[in-house]
C-alpha positions, 0 to 999 in steps of 0.5 A: 756799639752797644753805648753807642746806640744808647746814645744814638737811641736817647739821642733821638727822643730826646730831640723829640721832647725838646719840639715844643707841645705847640707843635709836637702834637700838631700833624706837620710836629708828628712828621718832625718827630718822626724825621728827627728819630731817623736822623739821631736813631738811623742813620747814627746805627748806621753810622757805628756799625760802619765804623766797627766795620772800619775797625774791625779791618772787614767788609759790609759782605764778610761782616753780615754774609751778604755774598752767601748763596747770591741775592735773589734766594735770599730776598725769596726766603725773605719774602715767602716766610714774613708770608708766612709769619704776617699772619701768626705776628697780626694773631698774636697782636690780636691776642695782647690786645683781649689780653689787655683789655681782659686785665681793664689795660687799654690797648693801645697802637705804637705812636709811629703806626698812630703819625702814619694814620692820621698822615695827609701829605704825599710827600709825609705818606713816601716818607713813611713808605721809603723808612718803614720798608727799606731803610729801618729793616736794613738798620735794624737787622744791622744792630739787632741780628747782625751786629748785638745777635753775632756778638754775645752768640760768638762770646758763647752766651747762645740764649742770651744771644736770642731771647736777649735782642729779640726782646731788645728789639721789641722793647724798641718800640715803646708798646706794651701791644706789640713786645710778645707779637715783636719778640715773636718777629725777633727771633723769626727774624734770627732763624732766617739768619742762621738758616741762609747765613745773608742777613740780606733774608731778614732785611727782604723778610723785615721789610716785607712784613712792613710792607703787609703792614703799611698797606693794610695803614693806607687802605683801611678806611678802602677796607672798613668799607668794604667790609661794612658793604659786605654785611649789609 
């Protein structure tokens, strides 16, 4: 499963590298790169998990506790925890930015954040919103909390399960600035999964966190204009 995961990740990156430089640096080129990443990594990961469940002879509900505690309660808990954890995550990111600047390292936003910020076409924004709020939380929680965390934990590697999968989750976002904030967030998702026994809780928390950040990105100009008016 781990090999299949890294294959999907590498295939997505390789496909993006094959884009001509003149196209890759344009808005449409960045959008195409995002589509390739989704096709190879997220869709590939989802199919890998489906294949794993088939080999294990189990269902999605049995494999990830999707029926535990119903549907509404785990989602409500996940959203509530995300609303509390998001300000902490943002504070940690600001702390990382100040720390990097103190050692003369320029803090850079994630490439995905740059692409979303620069997108102006409605269809592209809808795509990024669907990816960030729905598709990415589902596939990433299936992989990191549903498969990798449980696999290590069930074999007695409790610390590796908690810290290893959390840091791996942060690493695959390819950004120094967000490494500690996303590691913290992954720990929160693990705690949610342990507390509820239902993967819907961390999926909902992940989706809510991404939704807040996506909304802030989309409303960035309006927020800056409002801040300028209130300080004059």
